[in-house]
N, C-alpha and C positions, 0 to 999 in steps of 0.2 A: 327312322325318325330320330333326330338329334334334339335333345332338350339341354338348354344351357341357361345358367343364371345370368342376369344382366349385371354388367360391371357398375358398381356404385363407388364413387370416390369416398363417401362417408356413409356407410351402411347403417350406422346407429341413428342417422337422421332420416332414413327412408322409412316410410310407414310399414312396408312389408317386412323389414328386418328389425325394426326398432324393438320388438318384443324380445328378441334374443339378447339384447344388451341391458336389459333391466336386472336389478339385483335379485328380485324375486325369482325370475326365470333361472338365473345362474345357481342360486341356492337350491331350487327344486331339481335342477340338472345334477348337481353334485350329490344330493341325497339319493336320487334315483340311481346314479352311477354307483355309488357306494353299496346300495342295496343289491344291485345287480351283481356286482363283483363278489359280494359276500355270499350270496346264494350259489353263484357259480363255483367258488372255491370250496364251499361247504360240500358240494356234490362230487368233487373230483376225488379220484382215488389217491391214497397217500403215496408220495413219491418213494421210489425204491431206496434212495439214500437215507431217507428219514426212517424207513423200516429197518435198515441196516444198523443205524445208530441205536434205535430202540431195542433191537434184538441184542446188540452187544452189551447194552446197559443191563438188560434182563439177565444175560448170561453171567456177567460179572456179579450181579446180586445172588444168583443161584450158587455160584462158586463160593462166594463168601459164606453164604448159609450152609453149604455143604461142609466147609472147613470148620465152622463152629460146631456142627453136629458131629463131626469126626473127633474133635477135641473132647466134646462131652462124652462120647462113647469110650474114648481112651481113658478118660478119668473114671468112668464107671468100672471099666475092666481092671483098673489099677487098685480099686478099693478092696479091702479084705472081704472075703466071702463072695467075690464076683465070679470066681472060677469053680463054684460048686462046693468049696470047703466052707465050713461054718466060721464066722468071725471069732476072734480070739476071746472076746469078753461076752459071755453068755449069761452072766449072773443076773442081770436085770431081766432078761427074757424069761429065765427059769423062775425067778421070784413071781413074776406076773402069772404064769401058768400054775404055780403052786397055790397062789391065793384063789384062783378060779376053781381049782379042784376041791378046795375046802367048802 
C-alpha cells in the first residue's frame, strides 16, 4: 500500500495544510523542538574529547597545587629548628615557662 500526499501548488491556502503555516503552530513547533533537543542532549554521555580537556585542566590544577605545597614544605624545612635542633633564640620561651613555674 502506497500513501502519498497530494501535490498542492499553494499549500498554505489548502485547508488541510493551512494549520502548519500559522505563526502559532510554528512557535509551538520550535518550542517543542527546543525542549526535545535539550532533554536529548542532557541525557547523552559526555563526549570523550570533553572529558580529555576536563581531565587535563584538573591535572594542571593539581600540579600547580603540588608545586605550592612543595615550596611551603621547603620553606618549613629551611626554618631554624626544623631539623630537630632548637632555634637560636629561646629566651622568650624560657621566660614563659619560668613564669608558669612560679
